[in-house]
N, C-alpha and C positions, 0 to 999 in steps of 0.2 A: 683649270684649277681655281677653285674659289675657297679661300680660308673662311671657315664659319666663325660665328661669334664665340663659340666654345674655344677654338684655337686662339683667337685674338685675346679673349678675356683671360685665358690661362697664362699667356705671356704677361699680360698686365698684372695679374695676381702675383706671379713670381717676382716681377720687378718691384712691385710694392713691398712684398715681404723682404726682399733684399735691401731695399732702401730704408726700411723701418725696423730691421732686425737688431739694431743697437739697443732697442728697448726690451730685448728678450723675445718671448713668443709674441706673435702677431695674431689678433683675433680676426676672424672673417667679417665680423660686424664692422670693425674699424676699416678694413679694406673695402668693404661694400660701400661705406660712407665716402671714403676718399675717391674711389673709382666709379661711383655711381652705377654699380652693378647689383642686381637683385641678389639678396642674401641666399635665397632658395637656389638660384641658378649657380651661385658661387659654391654652395655646398656640394652640388653634383660634380662640379669641375674639380673641387678639392679632393673629392673621393677618388677621381681618376688619377690625380697627381700623387696622392698617397699610395694608391695601388701600383703606380709605376716607380715608386721610390724616389720621386723628385722632391716631395715634402714629407715632413713628419708631423703628426698631430698628437696633441696631449690633451686629455680630458680633465675636467675639474674646474673649480672656481677660477683658478689662475691659468687655465689651459689656453691653448692656441696652437698656432702652426709656426714652423720654421722650415727653411730650406734644408734638404737632406745633404746637400753638398754646397761647396762655395759657388757663388754666382758665375764665376769664370769657368766652372766645370759643367754648367748646364747649357746645352745649345738649344737654339730655337727649333732645330730639326727634331730633337728628342721630344720637345713639348708638342710639336705638331704631329709627330708620329702617334703620340698618346691620344691626342684629342681628335685628330682628323683621320687617323688610320694610315694615311699616305699623303704625299704631296705630288704624286705622279700626275702629269698633265693629261694623260689618256688612260682609259680603262685597261687597256691591254698590258700596261706596265705595273699595275697594282699587284701586290704579293699574292692575293687570292684570286687573281684573274684566271679564267679558263684558257688553256692553250689555244691560240688562234690558228685556224686551219690555213690562213694565208701568211703566217709568220715568215716562212722561208722565201716567199715571193713579195713581201710587203716593201714597196719602194719608200714609204715614209717612216718605217720603223727606226732606221738609223737616226733620222732627225729627232724623233720623239725620245729615243734613248739619250741623245746628246743633250736635249733640253732638260730631261729628267736629271741628268748628271749635274748640269749647271744649277738647277733649282736646289738639289740636295747639297751641293757644295756651298752654295750661298747661305742656306739656313744652318748648315753645320759650322760655318765660320762665324756665326753671330751667337754671342752668349748673352745670358741675362746681365752680366757685368757690362757688356757693351751698351745695353739699353738703359742703364741707370744714369741718373743725373750726374754730371761731372762737376 
């Protein structure tokens, strides 16, 4: 499992929004400057996050974005599911994977299932609030 820049940046964007939400809406331009992430790339990530209901966008002169829920209600697993599709350590555990012919006889499948559970539990237990500056 390798988390892409899209997944890592999405988490950084959400943390930045949470930390700077006291000012109301947060512009992607400001996040881009603070996080040193390309604005164009951020726009594509923000589109995914809006589509998943993790953030809400408002257009116009004073527009911007805000979290759709409180930071403690958004888990890292949710974000990674949106941006990565899966955090499964092996292909056969991905949701869209074709049923493996060897599944019933696979000696390593229980190990991969256990690892997948540990990974999902870990990311499910980490929220945007946990990643904010204390």
